[in-house]
C-alpha positions in Angstrom: 7.2 -6.6 21.1 7.2 -10.2 22.3 9.0 -11.3 25.4 10.6 -14.6 26.4 11.4 -16.1 29.8 15.0 -17.5 29.8 16.1 -20.4 32.1 19.4 -21.3 33.7 21.1 -23.7 31.2 22.7 -25.6 34.1 19.3 -26.3 35.7 17.4 -27.6 32.7 14.4 -29.9 33.3 12.5 -30.2 36.6 13.3 -27.3 38.9 14.6 -25.0 36.1 14.5 -21.4 37.2 13.7 -18.3 35.1 16.8 -16.0 35.2 15.6 -13.3 32.8 12.6 -12.0 30.9 13.8 -10.5 27.6 12.4 -8.7 24.5 12.7 -10.6 21.3 14.4 -8.5 18.5 14.6 -11.3 15.9 13.4 -14.9 15.8 14.9 -17.4 13.3 15.1 -21.1 12.8 18.1 -23.3 13.8 18.1 -26.6 12.0 19.3 -29.9 13.5 20.1 -33.2 11.7 19.3 -36.5 13.5 18.1 -34.7 16.6 17.1 -37.1 19.4 18.3 -40.1 17.3 15.4 -39.5 14.9 17.6 -39.9 11.8 14.9 -41.2 9.4 14.5 -38.1 7.2 13.5 -35.6 9.8 14.9 -32.1 10.3 13.9 -30.7 13.7 14.4 -27.0 14.4 14.9 -25.2 17.6 13.9 -21.6 17.5 16.8 -19.1 18.2 16.3 -15.6 19.5 18.4 -12.5 19.5 17.3 -10.6 22.6 17.9 -7.3 24.3 18.6 -8.0 28.0 19.7 -5.1 30.2 20.7 -3.1 27.1 22.9 -5.9 25.8 22.1 -8.0 22.7 22.3 -11.7 23.4 21.5 -15.0 21.8 18.9 -17.4 23.3 18.4 -20.9 22.0 16.3 -23.7 23.3 16.9 -27.2 24.7 13.8 -29.4 24.4 11.8 -26.2 24.2 13.4 -24.5 27.2 15.1 -21.2 26.3 18.6 -20.5 27.6 21.4 -17.9 26.9 23.9 -19.2 24.3 26.7 -17.7 22.3 27.8 -17.1 18.7 29.8 -20.4 18.8 26.6 -22.4 18.7 25.5 -20.6 15.5 28.9 -20.9 13.9 28.8 -24.7 14.5 25.3 -24.8 12.9 26.6 -23.0 9.8 29.5 -25.5 9.5 26.9 -28.3 9.7 24.6 -26.6 7.1 27.5 -26.4 4.7 28.4 -30.0 5.2 24.8 -31.1 4.5 24.5 -28.9 1.5 27.8 -30.3 0.0 26.6 -33.9 0.7 23.3 -33.1 -1.0 25.0 -31.6 -4.0 27.2 -34.8 -4.3 24.0 -36.9 -4.2 22.4 -34.8 -6.9 25.6 -35.1 -9.0 25.6 -38.9 -8.7 22.0 -38.9 -10.1 23.5 -37.1 -13.2 22.1 -33.6 -12.4 23.5 -30.3 -11.2 22.5 -28.6 -8.0 
């Protein structure tokens, strides 16, 4: 099973400290729109991890490639954004005279 070093979210960047080494149970993509102001047709993903840390299942996501502990709220916000983008894409397809 793969492991991952997790950093303190408050100390990102230079001087960031590892606060845990965790086992990865599931790895999945998290998509972002217009990440880093690159809004010219790019979708950038940040890999999310569900981990087992001290017998507790947690979520780890990344910030500029640095893993940190997160919570379900971040995933719920991503789902709301995915739904918004899907609906906007369906509308664009409809304006072209097609169905999604």
